[in-house]
PASEBA-1860 file (N, C-alpha, C; in nm, 3 decimals):
! residues 330
1> MSTLVITI> 0.085/-0.120/0.000/0.000/0.000/0.000/0.088/0.125/0.000 ~ 0.043/0.220/-0.068/0.121/0.343/-0.076/0.103/0.425/0.051 ~ 0.193/0.517/0.067/0.188/0.604/0.186/0.062/0.688/0.186 ~ 0.014/0.730/0.072/-0.105/0.814/0.062/-0.228/0.739/0.111 ~ -0.244/0.613/0.073/-0.361/0.535/0.114/-0.359/0.512/0.264 ~ -0.241/0.479/0.315/-0.231/0.457/0.460/-0.268/0.584/0.537 ~ -0.226/0.697/0.488/-0.257/0.824/0.556/-0.407/0.851/0.556 ~ -0.473/0.826/0.444/-0.617/0.851/0.436/-0.694/0.759/0.530
9> ISLCAIGV> -0.656/0.631/0.531/-0.724/0.534/0.619/-0.702/0.572/0.766 ~ -0.584/0.615/0.800/-0.555/0.654/0.939/-0.638/0.774/0.982 ~ -0.650/0.872/0.896/-0.729/0.991/0.928/-0.876/0.956/0.944 ~ -0.924/0.869/0.856/-1.065/0.829/0.868/-1.090/0.753/0.998 ~ -0.998/0.667/1.034/-1.014/0.592/1.159/-1.013/0.684/1.279 ~ -0.922/0.779/1.278/-0.917/0.875/1.389/-1.046/0.956/1.397 ~ -1.101/0.997/1.282/-1.226/1.071/1.279/-1.343/0.993/1.335 ~ -1.352/0.865/1.296/-1.462/0.782/1.343/-1.452/0.760/1.494
17> VSAVILYF> -1.333/0.728/1.541/-1.314/0.706/1.685/-1.347/0.833/1.764 ~ -1.304/0.949/1.713/-1.331/1.077/1.781/-1.480/1.106/1.785 ~ -1.548/1.077/1.675/-1.693/1.100/1.671/-1.765/1.013/1.770 ~ -1.724/0.887/1.782/-1.787/0.797/1.879/-1.764/0.845/2.021 ~ -1.644/0.889/2.048/-1.612/0.940/2.183/-1.695/1.064/2.215 ~ -1.702/1.157/2.119/-1.779/1.280/2.141/-1.927/1.250/2.161 ~ -1.978/1.153/2.091/-2.119/1.118/2.104/-2.150/1.069/2.246 ~ -2.068/0.977/2.294/-2.093/0.924/2.428/-2.071/1.030/2.537
25> VAQKFKVE> -1.973/1.117/2.516/-1.951/1.225/2.612/-2.070/1.320/2.613 ~ -2.123/1.353/2.494/-2.239/1.444/2.485/-2.361/1.383/2.552 ~ -2.381/1.250/2.532/-2.494/1.185/2.595/-2.478/1.179/2.747 ~ -2.355/1.168/2.790/-2.328/1.159/2.934/-2.351/1.291/3.004 ~ -2.310/1.399/2.943/-2.313/1.531/3.009/-2.416/1.626/2.949 ~ -2.505/1.577/2.869/-2.603/1.667/2.807/-2.698/1.725/2.913 ~ -2.746/1.847/2.888/-2.836/1.918/2.979/-2.977/1.907/2.923 ~ -3.063/1.849/3.002/-3.202/1.833/2.960/-3.272/1.969/2.969
33> EDPRIDIV> -3.333/2.013/2.861/-3.404/2.140/2.858/-3.553/2.115/2.855 ~ -3.622/2.188/2.940/-3.766/2.170/2.948/-3.830/2.216/2.817 ~ -3.908/2.132/2.753/-3.971/2.172/2.626/-4.071/2.285/2.641 ~ -4.115/2.311/2.764/-4.210/2.420/2.785/-4.147/2.557/2.763 ~ -4.014/2.563/2.771/-3.946/2.691/2.749/-3.973/2.742/2.608 ~ -3.966/2.652/2.511/-3.994/2.691/2.372/-4.140/2.734/2.356 ~ -4.229/2.667/2.428/-4.371/2.703/2.418/-4.394/2.843/2.474 ~ -4.336/2.871/2.591/-4.352/3.002/2.653/-4.287/3.111/2.568
41> EGLLPGAN> -4.171/3.083/2.514/-4.103/3.181/2.430/-4.186/3.216/2.306 ~ -4.258/3.117/2.256/-4.344/3.143/2.141/-4.463/3.231/2.174 ~ -4.503/3.235/2.300/-4.615/3.320/2.341/-4.573/3.464/2.367 ~ -4.445/3.487/2.387/-4.394/3.622/2.415/-4.381/3.701/2.285 ~ -4.385/3.835/2.294/-4.382/3.918/2.172/-4.250/3.914/2.096 ~ -4.142/3.872/2.160/-4.014/3.862/2.091/-3.942/3.993/2.069 ~ -3.974/4.094/2.151/-3.908/4.223/2.136/-3.764/4.222/2.188 ~ -3.737/4.133/2.284/-3.603/4.122/2.344/-3.552/4.258/2.392
49> CGGCGYPG> -3.644/4.334/2.456/-3.610/4.469/2.502/-3.539/4.467/2.637 ~ -3.555/4.360/2.713/-3.494/4.353/2.845/-3.571/4.426/2.953 ~ -3.690/4.476/2.920/-3.768/4.548/3.020/-3.817/4.461/3.134 ~ -3.819/4.331/3.113/-3.863/4.238/3.218/-3.755/4.212/3.320 ~ -3.631/4.253/3.289/-3.520/4.230/3.380/-3.440/4.106/3.347 ~ -3.478/4.035/3.241/-3.407/3.915/3.198/-3.342/3.939/3.062 ~ -3.239/3.859/3.027/-3.171/3.880/2.899/-3.255/3.830/2.782 ~ -3.352/3.908/2.742/-3.435/3.871/2.628/-3.553/3.785/2.666
57> CRGLAEAA> -3.634/3.755/2.566/-3.755/3.676/2.589/-3.722/3.532/2.629 ~ -3.610/3.480/2.580/-3.570/3.344/2.618/-3.540/3.336/2.768 ~ -3.476/3.438/2.820/-3.447/3.440/2.963/-3.572/3.448/3.047 ~ -3.670/3.526/3.002/-3.797/3.534/3.076/-3.870/3.401/3.071 ~ -3.866/3.334/2.955/-3.933/3.205/2.942/-3.872/3.102/3.036 ~ -3.741/3.101/3.046/-3.675/3.008/3.137/-3.711/3.038/3.282 ~ -3.715/3.168/3.316/-3.751/3.205/3.453/-3.895/3.169/3.485 ~ -3.984/3.183/3.389/-4.125/3.152/3.412/-4.145/3.002/3.432
65> VKSETMEG> -4.072/2.922/3.357/-4.085/2.776/3.370/-4.028/2.728/3.503 ~ -3.918/2.787/3.544/-3.854/2.743/3.669/-3.927/2.797/3.792 ~ -3.993/2.909/3.780/-4.061/2.968/3.895/-4.187/2.890/3.928 ~ -4.218/2.883/4.055/-4.337/2.810/4.100/-4.458/2.902/4.110 ~ -4.435/3.028/4.140/-4.546/3.120/4.160/-4.555/3.228/4.053 ~ -4.449/3.246/3.975/-4.441/3.352/3.872/-4.453/3.492/3.932 ~ -4.426/3.501/4.059/-4.433/3.632/4.125/-4.314/3.717/4.081 ~ -4.342/3.839/4.041/-4.238/3.931/3.996/-4.197/3.913/3.851
73> ILCPVGGA> -4.260/3.819/3.780/-4.229/3.796/3.639/-4.337/3.864/3.555 ~ -4.296/3.957/3.473/-4.392/4.033/3.392/-4.327/4.078/3.262 ~ -4.397/4.057/3.154/-4.354/4.109/3.024/-4.421/4.244/3.003 ~ -4.347/4.355/3.009/-4.409/4.486/2.997/-4.467/4.513/2.858 ~ -4.413/4.445/2.758/-4.463/4.466/2.622/-4.596/4.395/2.601 ~ -4.602/4.268/2.639/-4.726/4.192/2.622/-4.832/4.225/2.724 ~ -4.788/4.265/2.844/-4.883/4.303/2.947/-4.954/4.184/3.010 ~ -5.069/4.214/3.070/-5.145/4.112/3.145/-5.198/4.004/3.052
81> ETMNKVAA> -5.234/4.040/2.931/-5.290/3.941/2.838/-5.187/3.832/2.806 ~ -5.064/3.873/2.778/-4.959/3.776/2.747/-4.927/3.690/2.868 ~ -4.920/3.752/2.985/-4.886/3.675/3.104/-4.996/3.576/3.140 ~ -5.120/3.608/3.110/-5.229/3.513/3.133/-5.215/3.391/3.042 ~ -5.170/3.414/2.919/-5.148/3.302/2.827/-5.032/3.215/2.874 ~ -4.927/3.279/2.923/-4.813/3.204/2.975/-4.854/3.121/3.096 ~ -4.931/3.181/3.185/-4.976/3.108/3.304/-5.065/2.991/3.267 ~ -5.151/3.010/3.166/-5.238/2.901/3.124/-5.157/2.787/3.062
89> ALGREVKA> -5.051/2.822/2.988/-4.967/2.718/2.927/-4.891/2.638/3.033 ~ -4.858/2.703/3.144/-4.784/2.636/3.250/-4.875/2.579/3.358 ~ -5.006/2.605/3.345/-5.099/2.553/3.445/-5.087/2.625/3.578 ~ -5.060/2.754/3.574/-5.045/2.831/3.698/-5.133/2.954/3.694 ~ -5.138/3.021/3.808/-5.213/3.146/3.819/-5.116/3.261/3.832 ~ -5.151/3.371/3.772/-5.066/3.489/3.779/-5.147/3.602/3.842 ~ -5.084/3.672/3.933/-5.150/3.784/3.998/-5.148/3.907/3.906 ~ -5.259/3.979/3.909/-5.268/4.098/3.827/-5.171/4.204/3.880
97> QAPKIAVV> -5.094/4.261/3.790/-4.998/4.364/3.827/-5.036/4.494/3.758 ~ -5.021/4.602/3.832/-5.060/4.733/3.780/-4.969/4.771/3.664 ~ -5.027/4.816/3.553/-4.944/4.859/3.439/-4.866/4.985/3.474 ~ -4.749/4.997/3.416/-4.663/5.111/3.444/-4.637/5.192/3.317 ~ -4.582/5.310/3.338/-4.551/5.399/3.227/-4.432/5.484/3.265 ~ -4.357/5.526/3.166/-4.241/5.611/3.191/-4.286/5.754/3.219 ~ -4.227/5.815/3.320/-4.261/5.951/3.361/-4.135/6.035/3.362 ~ -4.140/6.151/3.296/-4.027/6.242/3.291/-4.038/6.339/3.408
105> RCNGTCEN> -3.948/6.330/3.502/-3.954/6.413/3.623/-3.868/6.538/3.607 ~ -3.904/6.619/3.512/-3.836/6.747/3.491/-3.931/6.841/3.419 ~ -3.941/6.962/3.469/-4.024/7.065/3.406/-3.940/7.187/3.372 ~ -3.812/7.161/3.340/-3.721/7.270/3.309/-3.736/7.320/3.168 ~ -3.849/7.381/3.139/-3.872/7.438/3.007/-3.785/7.562/2.987 ~ -3.791/7.616/2.867/-3.711/7.736/2.839/-3.755/7.853/2.925 ~ -3.883/7.858/2.960/-3.933/7.967/3.043/-3.894/7.949/3.190 ~ -3.897/7.824/3.236/-3.867/7.799/3.377/-3.718/7.794/3.408
113> RPRTSQYD> -3.641/7.751/3.311/-3.499/7.728/3.334/-3.417/7.800/3.226 ~ -3.373/7.922/3.250/-3.300/7.997/3.148/-3.163/7.936/3.117 ~ -3.121/7.949/2.993/-2.991/7.898/2.950/-2.881/7.993/2.994 ~ -2.772/7.935/3.042/-2.657/8.014/3.087/-2.535/7.995/2.998 ~ -2.540/7.895/2.908/-2.429/7.870/2.817/-2.481/7.800/2.693 ~ -2.394/7.775/2.598/-2.431/7.707/2.475/-2.340/7.588/2.453 ~ -2.401/7.472/2.433/-2.326/7.348/2.414/-2.314/7.321/2.264 ~ -2.191/7.310/2.215/-2.165/7.288/2.073/-2.103/7.151/2.045
121> GARSCAIE> -2.104/7.061/2.142/-2.044/6.930/2.123/-2.139/6.832/2.060 ~ -2.106/6.705/2.071/-2.190/6.597/2.017/-2.325/6.596/2.087 ~ -2.430/6.575/2.009/-2.564/6.576/2.065/-2.591/6.443/2.135 ~ -2.540/6.433/2.254/-2.557/6.313/2.336/-2.564/6.355/2.481 ~ -2.669/6.312/2.550/-2.684/6.345/2.691/-2.571/6.285/2.773 ~ -2.531/6.163/2.739/-2.424/6.097/2.814/-2.293/6.173/2.801 ~ -2.262/6.220/2.681/-2.137/6.295/2.660/-2.143/6.430/2.729 ~ -2.255/6.502/2.711/-2.267/6.633/2.774/-2.264/6.624/2.925
129> HSLYVGDT> -2.328/6.522/2.979/-2.329/6.503/3.124/-2.189/6.476/3.179 ~ -2.109/6.405/3.102/-1.973/6.374/3.147/-1.879/6.493/3.137 ~ -1.916/6.592/3.054/-1.828/6.707/3.034/-1.850/6.818/3.135 ~ -1.977/6.856/3.158/-2.005/6.967/3.250/-2.150/6.966/3.292 ~ -2.191/7.068/3.366/-2.323/7.070/3.427/-2.434/7.083/3.324 ~ -2.404/7.133/3.208/-2.506/7.154/3.105/-2.521/7.300/3.070 ~ -2.613/7.330/2.979/-2.629/7.467/2.933/-2.722/7.550/3.021 ~ -2.759/7.497/3.139/-2.837/7.573/3.236/-2.768/7.563/3.372
137> ACGFGCLG> -2.821/7.637/3.468/-2.762/7.636/3.602/-2.803/7.515/3.683 ~ -2.899/7.436/3.631/-2.946/7.316/3.701/-2.863/7.197/3.659 ~ -2.795/7.137/3.753/-2.713/7.021/3.723/-2.784/6.889/3.738 ~ -2.919/6.892/3.753/-2.996/6.770/3.774/-3.097/6.746/3.663 ~ -3.135/6.851/3.591/-3.244/6.842/3.495/-3.206/6.783/3.361 ~ -3.306/6.778/3.274/-3.291/6.720/3.141/-3.194/6.802/3.056 ~ -3.108/6.731/2.983/-3.011/6.794/2.894/-3.067/6.816/2.754 ~ -3.171/6.744/2.719/-3.242/6.769/2.595/-3.176/6.718/2.468
145> CGDCVAAC> -3.080/6.628/2.478/-3.013/6.576/2.357/-3.086/6.457/2.296 ~ -3.178/6.396/2.369/-3.261/6.292/2.312/-3.206/6.151/2.316 ~ -3.122/6.120/2.415/-3.074/5.981/2.428/-3.189/5.885/2.455 ~ -3.288/5.932/2.529/-3.404/5.849/2.560/-3.486/5.819/2.434 ~ -3.495/5.917/2.346/-3.569/5.898/2.221/-3.501/5.792/2.135 ~ -3.369/5.799/2.126/-3.295/5.702/2.045/-3.300/5.562/2.105 ~ -3.313/5.553/2.236/-3.312/5.422/2.302/-3.446/5.351/2.296 ~ -3.555/5.424/2.278/-3.688/5.364/2.281/-3.712/5.280/2.156
153> PFDAIHMD> -3.738/5.151/2.170/-3.762/5.067/2.053/-3.906/5.071/2.002 ~ -3.992/5.147/2.069/-4.133/5.149/2.033/-4.180/5.286/1.987 ~ -4.087/5.379/1.967/-4.120/5.514/1.921/-4.225/5.579/2.013 ~ -4.208/5.559/2.143/-4.306/5.607/2.240/-4.264/5.737/2.308 ~ -4.152/5.793/2.270/-4.105/5.915/2.333/-4.041/6.005/2.227 ~ -4.067/6.134/2.237/-4.011/6.229/2.141/-3.983/6.361/2.212 ~ -3.904/6.444/2.149/-3.869/6.573/2.208/-3.968/6.680/2.164 ~ -4.014/6.758/2.258/-4.104/6.869/2.230/-4.022/6.987/2.179
161> STTLLPVV> -4.059/7.038/2.064/-3.981/7.146/2.004/-3.995/7.277/2.079 ~ -4.100/7.292/2.158/-4.122/7.417/2.232/-4.053/7.414/2.368 ~ -4.074/7.307/2.444/-4.017/7.298/2.578/-3.878/7.237/2.579 ~ -3.841/7.169/2.469/-3.712/7.099/2.459/-3.700/6.989/2.565 ~ -3.814/6.931/2.602/-3.819/6.821/2.698/-3.880/6.698/2.633 ~ -3.843/6.579/2.677/-3.904/6.458/2.622/-4.048/6.442/2.667 ~ -4.131/6.392/2.577/-4.272/6.368/2.604/-4.302/6.222/2.575 ~ -4.368/6.155/2.668/-4.399/6.013/2.656/-4.540/5.996/2.600
169> DDDKCVAC> -4.553/5.911/2.501/-4.682/5.878/2.443/-4.745/5.765/2.526 ~ -4.854/5.795/2.593/-4.919/5.697/2.681/-4.965/5.573/2.606 ~ -5.006/5.590/2.482/-5.060/5.477/2.406/-4.951/5.383/2.356 ~ -4.829/5.434/2.336/-4.722/5.353/2.281/-4.627/5.298/2.387 ~ -4.616/5.366/2.500/-4.520/5.324/2.602/-4.561/5.191/2.663 ~ -4.465/5.100/2.670/-4.489/4.967/2.729/-4.407/4.947/2.856 ~ -4.343/5.054/2.904/-4.265/5.048/3.027/-4.152/4.947/3.019 ~ -4.082/4.945/2.906/-3.971/4.851/2.892/-3.848/4.897/2.970
177> GACVKACP> -3.841/5.026/3.001/-3.731/5.078/3.081/-3.608/5.117/3.001 ~ -3.613/5.113/2.869/-3.496/5.148/2.789/-3.459/5.295/2.806 ~ -3.559/5.381/2.814/-3.531/5.524/2.832/-3.476/5.553/2.971 ~ -3.520/5.475/3.069/-3.471/5.492/3.207/-3.321/5.464/3.212 ~ -3.279/5.358/3.145/-3.137/5.322/3.144/-3.055/5.421/3.062 ~ -3.114/5.479/2.958/-3.039/5.569/2.870/-3.018/5.707/2.931 ~ -3.103/5.748/3.024/-3.092/5.884/3.081/-2.978/5.889/3.182 ~ -2.877/5.972/3.160/-2.764/5.978/3.253/-2.796/6.050/3.383
185> RNIIELRN> -2.906/6.122/3.389/-2.941/6.198/3.509/-3.059/6.138/3.584 ~ -3.107/6.025/3.540/-3.211/5.950/3.613/-3.336/6.034/3.638 ~ -3.377/6.108/3.537/-3.499/6.187/3.554/-3.623/6.111/3.504 ~ -3.603/5.999/3.438/-3.716/5.919/3.388/-3.738/5.802/3.483 ~ -3.862/5.782/3.521/-3.897/5.679/3.619/-4.018/5.601/3.571 ~ -4.022/5.474/3.600/-4.140/5.392/3.572/-4.233/5.398/3.691 ~ -4.354/5.445/3.669/-4.453/5.459/3.775/-4.582/5.391/3.731 ~ -4.665/5.359/3.828/-4.795/5.300/3.798/-4.881/5.398/3.718
193> KGPKDRRV> -4.952/5.345/3.622/-5.040/5.431/3.543/-5.152/5.490/3.628 ~ -5.200/5.413/3.723/-5.307/5.460/3.809/-5.443/5.440/3.745 ~ -5.549/5.451/3.825/-5.684/5.437/3.770/-5.713/5.547/3.669 ~ -5.769/5.509/3.557/-5.800/5.602/3.447/-5.675/5.676/3.399 ~ -5.560/5.611/3.413/-5.431/5.668/3.372/-5.400/5.799/3.443 ~ -5.453/5.815/3.564/-5.428/5.937/3.640/-5.312/5.914/3.737 ~ -5.227/6.013/3.750/-5.111/6.002/3.837/-5.067/6.140/3.883 ~ -5.004/6.141/4.000/-4.950/6.263/4.060/-4.805/6.235/4.096
201> FVSCVNKD> -4.715/6.323/4.058/-4.573/6.301/4.085/-4.502/6.435/4.092 ~ -4.385/6.434/4.157/-4.301/6.553/4.167/-4.214/6.560/4.041 ~ -4.235/6.661/3.962/-4.164/6.674/3.835/-4.033/6.751/3.856 ~ -3.947/6.696/3.941/-3.818/6.758/3.969/-3.729/6.658/4.041 ~ -3.599/6.664/4.012/-3.502/6.577/4.081/-3.388/6.659/4.140 ~ -3.406/6.790/4.148/-3.302/6.878/4.199/-3.288/6.862/4.351 ~ -3.167/6.831/4.396/-3.142/6.809/4.539/-3.068/6.926/4.604 ~ -3.056/7.037/4.532/-2.995/7.155/4.591/-3.091/7.218/4.692
209> KGGVARKA> -3.038/7.306/4.774/-3.122/7.376/4.870/-3.221/7.466/4.797 ~ -3.326/7.503/4.869/-3.437/7.573/4.807/-3.399/7.695/4.726 ~ -3.317/7.783/4.785/-3.281/7.905/4.716/-3.200/7.880/4.590 ~ -3.108/7.787/4.596/-3.024/7.755/4.480/-3.108/7.689/4.372 ~ -3.195/7.596/4.411/-3.279/7.527/4.314/-3.376/7.622/4.246 ~ -3.435/7.712/4.323/-3.532/7.807/4.267/-3.464/7.906/4.174 ~ -3.341/7.942/4.203/-3.269/8.034/4.116/-3.237/7.969/3.982 ~ -3.211/7.839/3.983/-3.180/7.769/3.859/-3.304/7.739/3.777
217> CKAACIGC> -3.418/7.717/3.846/-3.541/7.681/3.775/-3.660/7.729/3.856 ~ -3.754/7.795/3.790/-3.871/7.848/3.859/-3.963/7.736/3.908 ~ -3.960/7.621/3.841/-4.050/7.510/3.876/-3.982/7.403/3.959 ~ -3.869/7.436/4.021/-3.794/7.336/4.098/-3.858/7.311/4.233 ~ -3.840/7.190/4.284/-3.883/7.158/4.420/-3.783/7.220/4.517 ~ -3.832/7.295/4.614/-3.745/7.364/4.709/-3.737/7.291/4.843 ~ -3.803/7.177/4.853/-3.795/7.098/4.975/-3.860/7.163/5.096 ~ -3.964/7.243/5.075/-4.027/7.314/5.186/-4.107/7.220/5.277
225> GKCAKECP> -4.155/7.109/5.223/-4.229/7.011/5.303/-4.376/7.040/5.319 ~ -4.429/7.141/5.250/-4.572/7.170/5.263/-4.657/7.055/5.210 ~ -4.612/6.993/5.104/-4.688/6.882/5.047/-4.693/6.763/5.143 ~ -4.581/6.737/5.210/-4.577/6.625/5.305/-4.670/6.649/5.423 ~ -4.679/6.775/5.469/-4.767/6.807/5.580/-4.913/6.800/5.538 ~ -4.941/6.833/5.413/-5.079/6.837/5.366/-5.133/6.697/5.333 ~ -5.044/6.604/5.297/-5.089/6.471/5.254/-5.148/6.393/5.372 ~ -5.274/6.348/5.361/-5.336/6.272/5.471/-5.300/6.124/5.470
233> FDAITVEN> -5.223/6.079/5.371/-5.193/5.936/5.360/-5.045/5.905/5.379 ~ -4.967/6.004/5.421/-4.823/5.985/5.443/-4.753/5.928/5.319 ~ -4.796/5.975/5.202/-4.740/5.925/5.077/-4.621/6.007/5.029 ~ -4.591/6.118/5.097/-4.485/6.208/5.051/-4.375/6.217/5.156 ~ -4.255/6.201/5.111/-4.137/6.217/5.197/-4.045/6.321/5.135 ~ -3.971/6.390/5.220/-3.876/6.491/5.175/-3.737/6.450/5.224 ~ -3.651/6.418/5.131/-3.513/6.379/5.162/-3.418/6.453/5.069 ~ -3.310/6.503/5.126/-3.210/6.576/5.048/-3.272/6.692/4.970
241> NLAYIDYS> -3.358/6.766/5.039/-3.422/6.885/4.982/-3.513/6.853/4.864 ~ -3.561/6.731/4.855/-3.645/6.691/4.742/-3.761/6.606/4.790 ~ -3.881/6.642/4.745/-4.001/6.566/4.780/-4.021/6.451/4.682 ~ -4.074/6.341/4.734/-4.103/6.225/4.649/-4.237/6.166/4.692 ~ -4.319/6.131/4.592/-4.451/6.075/4.618/-4.447/5.925/4.592 ~ -4.481/5.847/4.694/-4.486/5.702/4.684/-4.620/5.663/4.621 ~ -4.617/5.615/4.496/-4.742/5.587/4.426/-4.818/5.471/4.489 ~ -4.752/5.387/4.569/-4.824/5.278/4.636/-4.911/5.328/4.750
249> KCRLCRKC> -4.881/5.447/4.801/-4.959/5.506/4.909/-5.050/5.619/4.861 ~ -5.017/5.680/4.749/-5.092/5.795/4.700/-5.234/5.754/4.662 ~ -5.332/5.834/4.705/-5.473/5.810/4.674/-5.528/5.914/4.577 ~ -5.439/5.991/4.517/-5.476/6.087/4.412/-5.576/6.193/4.462 ~ -5.561/6.233/4.587/-5.649/6.338/4.638/-5.611/6.476/4.587 ~ -5.486/6.492/4.545/-5.433/6.615/4.484/-5.425/6.733/4.580 ~ -5.429/6.707/4.708/-5.414/6.818/4.803/-5.274/6.877/4.798 ~ -5.176/6.792/4.767/-5.038/6.839/4.760/-5.017/6.934/4.644
257> VGVCPTGA> -5.094/6.916/4.537/-5.077/7.000/4.418/-5.110/7.146/4.449 ~ -5.213/7.165/4.528/-5.258/7.301/4.557/-5.166/7.379/4.651 ~ -5.090/7.308/4.734/-5.006/7.379/4.832/-4.862/7.396/4.784 ~ -4.825/7.336/4.672/-4.687/7.349/4.625/-4.663/7.491/4.575 ~ -4.568/7.564/4.633/-4.549/7.705/4.596/-4.485/7.724/4.458 ~ -4.418/7.623/4.405/-4.351/7.638/4.276/-4.419/7.561/4.165 ~ -4.522/7.485/4.196/-4.589/7.406/4.093/-4.507/7.288/4.047 ~ -4.423/7.235/4.136/-4.337/7.123/4.098/-4.411/6.991/4.094
265> IHEVNFPP> -4.529/6.984/4.155/-4.607/6.860/4.157/-4.706/6.863/4.040 ~ -4.701/6.761/3.959/-4.785/6.754/3.839/-4.897/6.653/3.857 ~ -5.010/6.685/3.798/-5.124/6.595/3.793/-5.155/6.567/3.645 ~ -5.175/6.440/3.613/-5.192/6.399/3.473/-5.326/6.330/3.455 ~ -5.397/6.368/3.349/-5.524/6.306/3.307/-5.635/6.324/3.408 ~ -5.633/6.433/3.483/-5.742/6.466/3.574/-5.838/6.564/3.505 ~ -5.965/6.564/3.543/-6.056/6.665/3.488/-6.015/6.803/3.537 ~ -6.046/6.906/3.459/-6.006/7.041/3.500/-6.070/7.082/3.631
273> RKTETEAE> -5.992/7.150/3.711/-6.043/7.198/3.840/-6.139/7.314/3.819 ~ -6.234/7.329/3.912/-6.325/7.442/3.907/-6.252/7.568/3.949 ~ -6.285/7.678/3.883/-6.224/7.805/3.920/-6.281/7.852/4.052 ~ -6.214/7.949/4.113/-6.259/7.999/4.244/-6.397/8.063/4.234 ~ -6.422/8.132/4.123/-6.552/8.198/4.110/-6.664/8.095/4.102 ~ -6.640/7.985/4.028/-6.741/7.880/4.019/-6.762/7.811/4.152 ~ -6.652/7.789/4.223/-6.664/7.725/4.354/-6.742/7.813/4.450 ~ -6.715/7.943/4.444/-6.786/8.034/4.532/-6.934/8.039/4.497
281> KNQQTTIK> -6.965/8.034/4.367/-7.105/8.035/4.327/-7.178/7.912/4.377 ~ -7.108/7.799/4.372/-7.170/7.674/4.419/-7.191/7.674/4.570 ~ -7.102/7.744/4.641/-7.112/7.746/4.787/-7.215/7.847/4.836 ~ -7.245/7.947/4.753/-7.340/8.049/4.795/-7.481/7.991/4.801 ~ -7.555/8.029/4.905/-7.694/7.985/4.921/-7.783/8.106/4.937 ~ -7.898/8.104/4.874/-7.993/8.214/4.884/-8.100/8.180/4.985 ~ -8.135/8.273/5.071/-8.235/8.251/5.175/-8.370/8.291/5.120 ~ -8.460/8.195/5.111/-8.593/8.221/5.059/-8.685/8.261/5.173
289> PTNSCATS> -8.778/8.355/5.149/-8.870/8.396/5.255/-8.963/8.282/5.294 ~ -8.980/8.264/5.421/-9.070/8.161/5.473/-9.196/8.227/5.526 ~ -9.293/8.145/5.564/-9.418/8.198/5.618/-9.396/8.273/5.747 ~ -9.304/8.224/5.831/-9.278/8.291/5.958/-9.216/8.428/5.934 ~ -9.125/8.438/5.833/-9.065/8.568/5.803/-9.169/8.664/5.750 ~ -9.263/8.613/5.669/-9.363/8.700/5.608/-9.458/8.753/5.714 ~ -9.495/8.669/5.811/-9.590/8.714/5.913/-9.525/8.805/6.013 ~ -9.394/8.791/6.034/-9.327/8.874/6.133/-9.274/9.002/6.074
297> GQTATDPV> -9.287/9.020/5.940/-9.243/9.143/5.879/-9.096/9.148/5.848 ~ -9.018/9.033/5.853/-8.876/9.032/5.824/-8.855/9.017/5.674 ~ -8.752/9.078/5.622/-8.718/9.067/5.481/-8.633/8.944/5.461 ~ -8.622/8.899/5.333/-8.550/8.775/5.304/-8.401/8.791/5.318 ~ -8.350/8.912/5.298/-8.206/8.931/5.302/-8.156/8.964/5.440 ~ -8.244/9.001/5.532/-8.202/9.035/5.667/-8.180/8.908/5.746 ~ -8.078/8.903/5.830/-8.058/8.785/5.915/-8.174/8.767/6.008 ~ -8.201/8.642/6.042/-8.313/8.611/6.129/-8.288/8.670/6.266
305> GKAPVSAS> -8.390/8.743/6.318/-8.379/8.800/6.451/-8.321/8.939/6.451 ~ -8.268/8.989/6.335/-8.209/9.122/6.329/-8.286/9.216/6.239 ~ -8.393/9.167/6.174/-8.470/9.252/6.084/-8.553/9.349/6.166 ~ -8.578/9.469/6.116/-8.662/9.564/6.189/-8.805/9.512/6.199 ~ -8.864/9.523/6.315/-8.999/9.471/6.339/-9.097/9.580/6.310 ~ -9.191/9.550/6.222/-9.296/9.647/6.189/-9.430/9.576/6.194 ~ -9.533/9.649/6.236/-9.666/9.590/6.248/-9.721/9.559/6.111 ~ -9.789/9.450/6.101/-9.848/9.410/5.973/-9.974/9.490/5.948
313> PQVESIEA> -10.017/9.503/5.822/-10.140/9.580/5.793/-10.262/9.522/5.860 ~ -10.269/9.390/5.879/-10.386/9.331/5.942/-10.399/9.376/6.087 ~ -10.288/9.384/6.158/-10.291/9.426/6.298/-10.334/9.571/6.309 ~ -10.285/9.657/6.215/-10.322/9.798/6.218/-10.473/9.817/6.195 ~ -10.528/9.740/6.104/-10.672/9.753/6.075/-10.755/9.708/6.194 ~ -10.714/9.606/6.263/-10.788/9.558/6.380/-10.786/9.664/6.490 ~ -10.670/9.726/6.513/-10.662/9.829/6.616/-10.745/9.950/6.579 ~ -10.752/9.981/6.451/-10.833/10.096/6.408/-10.981/10.071/6.431
321> QKTPETDS> -11.024/9.944/6.414/-11.164/9.911/6.437/-11.200/9.915/6.585 ~ -11.105/9.883/6.670/-11.131/9.881/6.813/-11.138/10.022/6.872 ~ -11.077/10.119/6.814/-11.067/10.254/6.870/-11.204/10.321/6.880 ~ -11.292/10.323/6.774/-11.423/10.390/6.788/-11.509/10.327/6.894 ~ -11.505/10.196/6.907/-11.588/10.130/7.006/-11.554/10.175/7.147 ~ -11.429/10.191/7.174/-11.389/10.235/7.308/-11.429/10.377/7.332 ~ -11.429/10.461/7.226/-11.467/10.602/7.242/-11.617/10.614/7.271 ~ -11.700/10.532/7.205/-11.845/10.543/7.225/-11.883/10.496/7.364
329> KN> -11.817/10.397/7.418/-11.847/10.352/7.552/-11.813/10.458/7.655 ~ -11.708/10.527/7.629/-11.670/10.632/7.722/-11.771/10.745/7.715
END
C-alpha cells in the first residue's frame, strides 16, 4: 500500500473514533431542557427589550418555567394578556400587576430654566453630562439631547420642540425601561399608570437647597415640606431637599398640588379643576322667605332676629276698628 492510502485510512479511523467518543460524552453530560421553554417563548412578543429584567424573551421564558409562583415575572410589552397566556400554558395562576408607564420628572422648560451657556459638542446626553453641568444652572435636569428617544424601541417618546423636553406617548409606552437606562441623570422613572391613567408626581429631581434650586429653575422643588404636611396618607417624603410621592400610598387626592409654591407637583389626566368663582357660586346659598318671616315682617335678606320689626297691615286695621268702640263707651 502506498503512503497516501495509509494516511487517508488513518485519518478516517481517527475521525470515526473521535466522533464515537464525542457522542458518548455528549450523551453523558447533556443538559435536559424543558420543552415548555420553547412554548412560553413562542407566546412572548419577541421584542427582546430587556424590560422584564431578563436577557431577552428566552431568559424570561426560562424564569417563568422554573418559577413556581411567577411572582415578579412580567412582560411589559405583552402586558397582562400575554402573562395570562403564559400562566395558562404552565398551568399556573398569575396575579394581576398594575401597568406602568415612563414619567419624565423634569419641568425645566425654556421659560422655567434659562440657559446660561451654549453646548456645541456631540448631541448626546451621556457625553454632555460627562463634560459639565449643562447649558443651564441646574445640574440635575434634562439635557435635551434625546438619548431616551434614540433608546426607545417602540417610538413612544419624542422631544417637544417648544419645551425641549421629552414627552412620553401613553398609548405607545410599554414600560420597557430602555429610556430609564439611557438617561444619565435619572430623571425618567417607571410609575404606575393609576386608575384612568391618572397620576400625581413631583416633576423635579433637583437636590440643591431651596434658594439655589429656585434660582436655577422656577419650577424646581425647594424641599419646603408643605406637600408632606398636607398629605393625609403619608405618601410624601422629603429627603435631600427633594419631595417624592410614593405611588403605592398615594390616593390621588391632589391636596399636595394646591399647596406646592412652585408648581413642581404635576397631575396627569385629571378633569379640569373648578375656578374659584365657580366654587364660590356653588357654595353660595340664597335665603328664601318663609311663612314665619312674612308674618313677622322680616325681609328675606335680613338675618333672622335682626330685621326691623314692623306691624303688619292686618294688625293695624284691627286696632283701628277697636278705637271707635272704646270712644263710644266712654
